[in-house]
C-alpha positions as CSV (number, residue, x, y, z in Angstrom):
1,X,-17.2,-103.4,23.9
2,X,-14.8,-100.3,24.3
3,X,-17.1,-96.8,24.2
4,X,-14.5,-94.1,25.0
5,X,-10.8,-93.9,24.1
6,X,-8.1,-94.0,26.3
7,X,-6.5,-90.7,25.4
8,X,-8.0,-87.2,26.9
9,X,-8.4,-85.4,23.7
10,X,-10.1,-88.1,21.9
11,X,-12.4,-89.0,24.7
12,X,-13.2,-85.4,25.4
13,X,-14.3,-85.1,21.7
14,X,-16.5,-88.5,21.9
15,X,-18.2,-87.2,25.4
16,X,-19.1,-84.2,23.6
17,X,-20.7,-85.3,20.8
18,X,-22.5,-87.7,22.8
19,X,-23.5,-84.8,25.2
20,X,-24.5,-82.6,22.2
21,X,-26.8,-85.7,20.9
22,X,-28.5,-85.9,24.1
23,X,-28.7,-81.9,24.0
24,X,-30.0,-82.1,20.5
25,X,-32.4,-84.8,21.2
26,X,-34.1,-82.9,24.5
27,X,-34.2,-79.3,22.2
28,X,-36.4,-81.1,19.5
29,X,-38.6,-82.9,22.3
30,X,-38.9,-79.5,24.0
31,X,-39.8,-77.8,20.3
32,X,-42.1,-80.9,19.5
33,X,-43.6,-80.3,23.2
34,X,-44.2,-76.7,22.3
35,X,-45.6,-77.1,18.9
36,X,-48.3,-79.8,19.9
37,X,-49.3,-77.5,22.4
38,X,-49.8,-74.6,19.9
39,X,-51.5,-76.6,17.6
40,X,-54.2,-78.0,20.1
41,X,-55.0,-74.6,20.9
42,X,-56.7,-74.7,17.2
43,X,-59.2,-77.7,19.0
44,X,-60.9,-75.4,20.9
45,X,-63.4,-74.0,18.3
46,X,-64.2,-77.4,17.5
47,X,-64.7,-78.3,21.2
48,X,-67.0,-75.2,21.6
49,X,-69.2,-76.3,18.8
50,X,-69.6,-79.9,20.0
51,X,-70.6,-78.7,23.3
52,X,-73.0,-76.4,21.9
53,X,-74.4,-78.9,19.6
54,X,-74.5,-81.3,22.9
55,X,-76.5,-78.3,24.7
56,X,-78.8,-78.2,22.0
57,X,-79.7,-82.0,21.6
58,X,-80.2,-82.0,25.2
59,X,-82.5,-79.0,25.4
60,X,-84.4,-80.0,22.2
61,X,-84.8,-83.5,24.0
62,X,-86.3,-82.1,27.1
63,X,-88.7,-79.9,25.1
64,X,-89.7,-82.5,23.1
65,X,-90.5,-84.9,26.1
66,X,-92.6,-81.7,27.3
67,X,-94.7,-81.4,24.2
68,X,-95.3,-85.1,23.9
69,X,-97.4,-85.0,26.9
70,X,-99.6,-82.4,25.5
71,X,-102.9,-84.1,25.1
72,X,-104.0,-84.7,21.4
73,X,-101.3,-82.7,19.7
74,X,-98.5,-83.8,21.3
75,X,-96.7,-85.8,18.7
76,X,-96.9,-82.7,16.2
77,X,-95.5,-80.2,18.9
78,X,-92.6,-82.7,19.5
79,X,-91.6,-83.4,15.8
80,X,-89.9,-79.9,15.5
81,X,-88.2,-80.2,18.5
82,X,-87.1,-83.8,17.4
83,X,-85.7,-82.5,14.4
84,X,-83.5,-79.5,16.0
85,X,-82.4,-82.3,18.6
86,X,-81.0,-84.6,15.5
87,X,-79.5,-81.0,14.1
88,X,-78.1,-80.2,17.4
89,X,-76.2,-84.2,17.2
90,X,-74.9,-83.3,13.9
91,X,-73.4,-80.2,15.1
92,X,-71.7,-82.3,18.0
93,X,-70.4,-84.7,15.7
94,X,-69.0,-81.6,13.4
95,X,-67.1,-80.4,16.6
96,X,-66.1,-83.6,17.7
97,X,-64.4,-84.2,14.3
98,X,-62.8,-81.1,14.1
99,X,-61.2,-81.8,17.7
100,X,-59.9,-85.4,16.5
101,X,-58.4,-83.6,13.4
102,X,-56.5,-81.0,15.0
103,X,-55.5,-83.7,17.3
104,X,-54.0,-86.0,15.0
105,X,-52.2,-83.0,13.3
106,X,-50.5,-82.0,16.3
107,X,-49.5,-85.5,17.4
108,X,-48.0,-85.7,13.7
109,X,-45.9,-82.9,13.9
110,X,-44.3,-83.6,17.1
111,X,-43.3,-86.8,15.9
112,X,-42.1,-85.1,12.7
113,X,-40.3,-82.6,14.6
114,X,-38.5,-85.2,16.7
115,X,-37.8,-87.9,14.3
116,X,-36.4,-86.0,11.2
117,X,-33.9,-83.6,13.2
118,X,-32.6,-86.4,15.7
119,X,-32.7,-89.2,13.3
120,X,-30.4,-86.7,10.9
121,X,-28.1,-86.4,13.7
122,X,-28.2,-90.4,14.6
123,X,-27.6,-91.4,11.1
124,X,-24.1,-89.2,11.2
125,X,-23.0,-89.7,14.3
126,X,-23.9,-93.3,15.4
127,X,-22.3,-94.9,12.4
128,X,-18.9,-93.2,13.0
129,X,-19.2,-93.9,16.9
130,X,-19.7,-97.9,15.9
131,X,-17.0,-97.8,13.6
132,X,-14.6,-96.5,15.8
133,X,-15.7,-99.0,18.5
134,X,-15.1,-101.8,16.2
135,X,-11.9,-100.3,15.1
136,X,-10.5,-99.9,18.9
137,X,-11.9,-103.3,19.9
138,X,-10.0,-104.6,17.0
139,X,-6.7,-102.9,18.4
140,X,-7.2,-104.5,21.5
141,X,-7.6,-107.9,20.3
142,X,-4.1,-107.1,18.3
143,X,-2.4,-106.1,21.6
144,X,-3.6,-109.3,23.2
145,X,-2.5,-111.5,20.7
146,X,1.1,-110.8,21.3
147,X,3.4,-112.5,23.9
148,X,3.1,-111.3,27.5
149,X,5.0,-107.8,27.6
150,X,5.5,-108.0,23.8
151,X,2.6,-106.9,22.1
152,X,2.3,-107.6,18.3
153,X,2.4,-104.2,16.8
154,X,3.2,-105.3,13.3
155,X,-0.5,-104.8,11.9
156,X,-0.8,-101.7,13.3
157,X,2.4,-100.5,11.8
158,X,1.6,-101.7,8.5
159,X,-1.9,-100.1,8.7
160,X,-0.1,-97.0,9.7
161,X,1.8,-97.4,6.6
162,X,-1.3,-97.9,4.4
163,X,-3.6,-95.2,5.5
164,X,-2.0,-92.6,7.7
165,X,-1.7,-89.0,6.5
166,X,1.2,-87.9,4.7
167,X,2.5,-84.9,6.9
168,X,1.8,-87.4,10.2
169,X,4.7,-89.8,8.5
170,X,6.5,-87.0,7.5
171,X,6.9,-86.2,11.1
172,X,8.4,-89.6,12.3
173,X,12.2,-89.7,12.5
174,X,14.0,-90.1,9.5
175,X,14.8,-94.2,8.3
176,X,11.7,-95.1,10.1
177,X,10.0,-96.4,6.8
178,X,13.5,-98.5,6.2
179,X,13.4,-99.5,9.9
180,X,10.0,-100.8,9.6
181,X,10.9,-102.9,6.3
182,X,14.0,-104.2,8.5
183,X,11.8,-105.0,11.3
184,X,13.4,-102.8,13.6
185,X,11.1,-102.6,16.9
186,X,11.5,-98.9,17.2
187,X,10.4,-98.0,13.8
188,X,7.7,-100.3,14.3
189,X,6.5,-99.1,17.5
190,X,6.8,-95.3,16.3
191,X,4.0,-96.4,12.9
192,X,2.1,-98.4,15.5
193,X,1.8,-95.1,17.5
194,X,0.8,-93.3,14.7
195,X,-2.5,-95.8,14.1
196,X,-3.4,-95.9,17.9
197,X,-3.2,-91.7,18.0
198,X,-5.8,-91.7,15.4
199,X,-7.8,-94.1,17.3
200,X,-7.3,-92.4,20.7
201,X,-5.7,-95.7,22.1
202,X,-2.7,-96.1,24.6
203,X,-0.2,-98.8,23.1
204,X,1.0,-100.9,26.2
205,X,4.7,-101.1,27.2
206,X,7.1,-103.4,25.4
207,X,8.5,-104.1,22.1
208,X,6.9,-104.9,18.8
209,X,6.5,-108.6,19.3
């Protein structure tokens, strides 16, 4: 499949567009990474709370173990420490939940910041590039369909007559339309050149076929 035009001006525009698309992608990936890192900073308080709860739970667990070793009243002494240890576990869970929520938010924001702007440009650029590739490929097949050294330009000339802008047609030599109807090879080639220029394709040397 043809990816780029033969004519330097059209090929330069295509290359510029492809490089622009790549630069747009890189830009938004960098923006997404920056935003992702900035949002993750919000998880620090949750991490601190989780660490506090974990430390509290471990300390109360140790204190409860020591209290249980006290004869006769060990169970009663250990009970408050056990309650505080369970409270520490709850604090740890709350801190972890905060971290998870912030991490999810950071990931979603990063994905959205890449998908929306890049997807918007892809929906505009890719169909145009694919349409050009199909049309240029069709031109290549038409040019190969003629006899060797005499490419068939009739269909390209007819396409130009039907779709080319009037200013383009007006720049052609006088009598080109009449010559095309009469089958004049020069008129046919002149019209085919109009369509070829639109696509950035070079016509091979030869007659109209």
